C-alpha positions as CSV (number, residue, x, y, z in Angstrom):
1,M,42.4,-24.6,11.1
2,F,42.4,-27.4,8.5
3,W,44.5,-25.3,6.1
4,T,47.0,-24.6,8.9
5,F,47.3,-28.3,9.5
6,V,47.9,-28.9,5.8
7,A,50.5,-26.1,5.5
8,T,52.2,-27.5,8.6
9,V,52.4,-31.0,7.1
10,F,53.8,-29.6,3.8
11,C,56.4,-27.5,5.7
12,G,57.5,-30.7,7.5
13,L,57.7,-32.6,4.3
14,G,59.7,-29.8,2.6
15,A,62.1,-29.7,5.5
16,A,62.5,-33.5,5.4
17,G,63.2,-33.2,1.7
18,I,66.0,-30.8,2.4
19,A,67.4,-33.3,4.9
20,L,67.2,-36.0,2.3
21,G,69.0,-33.7,-0.1
22,I,71.8,-33.2,2.5
23,R,72.1,-37.0,2.9
24,F,72.3,-37.4,-0.8
25,L,74.9,-34.7,-1.2
26,T,77.1,-36.1,1.5
27,R,76.7,-39.6,0.1
28,K,74.8,-40.8,3.1
29,M,77.5,-39.6,5.6
30,A,74.9,-37.3,7.3
31,P,73.0,-39.4,10.0
32,K,69.5,-40.6,9.3
33,W,68.1,-38.8,12.3
34,I,68.4,-35.4,10.6
35,I,65.4,-36.3,8.5
36,P,62.8,-36.3,11.4
37,V,64.7,-33.4,13.1
38,F,64.4,-31.3,10.0
39,A,60.7,-32.3,9.6
40,G,60.0,-31.3,13.1
41,A,61.9,-28.1,12.9
42,G,60.1,-27.2,9.7
43,M,56.7,-27.8,11.2
44,L,57.6,-25.9,14.4
45,G,59.0,-23.1,12.4
46,Y,55.8,-22.7,10.4
47,L,53.7,-22.7,13.5
48,I,55.8,-20.1,15.2
49,Y,55.6,-18.0,12.0
50,G,51.9,-18.3,12.1
51,E,51.7,-17.1,15.7
52,Y,53.7,-14.0,14.8
53,I,51.7,-13.0,11.7
54,W,48.3,-13.8,13.2
55,Y,47.7,-10.2,14.3
56,D,48.7,-8.7,10.9
57,N,46.5,-11.2,9.0
58,K,43.5,-10.4,11.2
59,Q,44.1,-6.7,11.0
60,T,44.1,-6.7,7.2
61,R,40.7,-8.5,7.2
62,L,39.0,-6.0,9.4
63,P,36.5,-3.6,7.8
64,D,37.3,0.1,7.4
65,E,34.9,1.0,10.2
66,A,36.8,-1.1,12.8
67,A,39.4,0.8,14.8
68,V,42.0,-1.2,16.8
69,V,42.1,0.3,20.3
70,S,44.3,-2.1,22.2
71,T,46.7,-5.0,21.8
72,E,48.0,-7.6,24.2
73,R,51.5,-9.1,23.9
74,E,52.1,-12.1,26.1
75,G,55.1,-14.3,26.8
76,I,53.9,-17.8,27.3
77,F,56.0,-20.3,29.4
78,W,55.5,-23.3,27.1
79,R,56.5,-21.2,24.1
80,P,60.0,-20.0,25.1
81,W,60.5,-17.9,22.0
82,S,57.6,-15.7,23.1
83,L,59.5,-14.9,26.3
84,V,62.3,-13.4,24.2
85,Y,60.0,-11.6,21.7
86,P,56.4,-11.6,22.8
87,Y,53.7,-11.5,20.1
88,V,50.2,-10.2,19.9
89,T,47.8,-12.7,21.5
90,A,44.7,-10.5,21.6
91,F,43.4,-7.2,20.4
92,S,40.3,-5.1,20.7
93,T,38.5,-3.1,18.1
94,V,35.6,-0.5,18.2
95,D,33.0,-0.6,15.5
96,K,32.9,3.1,14.5
97,N,29.4,2.6,13.0
98,S,28.1,1.5,16.4
99,I,29.1,4.7,18.2
100,A,25.9,6.5,19.3
101,R,25.5,9.6,21.5
102,D,22.7,9.8,24.0
103,T,20.2,12.5,22.9
104,N,19.7,13.8,26.5
105,N,23.4,13.8,27.5
106,P,25.9,14.1,24.7
107,N,28.7,13.0,27.1
108,I,27.2,9.5,27.3
109,V,28.3,7.3,24.3
110,R,27.2,3.8,23.5
111,F,29.5,1.6,21.4
112,T,30.4,-2.1,20.6
113,L,33.8,-3.4,21.5
114,Y,35.1,-6.6,19.8
115,R,37.8,-8.7,21.3
116,F,39.8,-11.1,19.1
117,E,41.9,-13.7,20.9
118,Q,44.5,-16.2,19.5
119,K,43.9,-19.6,21.1
120,I,43.8,-23.1,19.6
121,T,41.0,-21.7,17.4
122,D,40.5,-17.9,17.1
123,T,37.8,-16.5,19.3
124,V,35.8,-13.3,18.8
125,A,33.6,-11.8,21.5
126,H,31.7,-8.6,21.4
127,R,30.0,-6.5,24.0
128,V,28.2,-3.2,24.1
129,H,29.7,-0.6,26.4
130,I,28.8,2.9,27.6
131,I,31.4,5.6,28.2
132,N,31.0,8.9,29.9
133,C,33.3,11.2,27.9
134,G,33.4,13.8,30.6
135,T,34.6,11.4,33.4
136,R,36.2,8.8,31.1
137,E,34.3,6.0,32.9
138,V,33.5,2.9,30.8
139,V,30.8,0.4,31.8
140,P,29.9,-2.8,29.9
141,I,26.2,-3.5,29.4
142,G,25.0,-6.9,30.7
143,S,23.0,-9.4,28.7
144,D,19.8,-8.1,30.4
145,G,20.5,-4.5,29.2
146,T,21.6,-3.0,32.5
147,P,25.0,-1.4,33.1
148,R,27.5,-3.7,34.9
149,V,28.8,-1.0,37.3
150,D,30.9,-3.5,39.1
151,N,33.1,-3.8,36.0
152,M,33.5,0.0,35.6
153,K,36.9,1.3,34.5
154,V,38.3,4.8,34.3
155,L,40.4,5.4,31.2
156,E,43.4,7.7,30.8
157,R,43.1,10.7,28.6
158,N,45.5,9.3,26.0
159,D,43.8,5.9,25.9
160,P,43.0,4.9,22.2
161,L,39.5,3.7,23.2
162,Y,38.7,7.1,24.7
163,S,40.0,9.1,21.8
164,T,38.3,6.9,19.3
165,V,34.9,6.9,20.9
166,C,34.8,10.4,22.3
167,A,36.4,12.2,19.3
168,R,33.2,12.4,17.3
């Protein structure tokens, strides 16, 4: 976050420098107010750029055993550019090394699902889940180690989570 702040400030200074150059080339005929406008536009432009490349940057840093199974694109009211072209605000990955089949019932598979979310600071949460590959029912495991049946979901056959976990 610190480096994002530094880069934002330098983008603002660079854009303000362009505005100063415009004023110099026009022999100060351009109004003075273009300097802070350019600085603000430069900083805002960099922050918007950072929002749109966040998912690609995170994806390149994932280990090979992580498989992206879902993404969420969201248009946010106070970011009007995202209403026109929504960007990825969150995604989920499965750790392929955490996939383990039950020895008694091979249809029951245990895995760890990670959720990355873009907020003021990036957040990462992980949770162990159980999936029944026969019925496509997914149940998260609570902190006490018991299945949270009240949060059960049934996946579609073409769901990337289902195909990633049950393919083995």
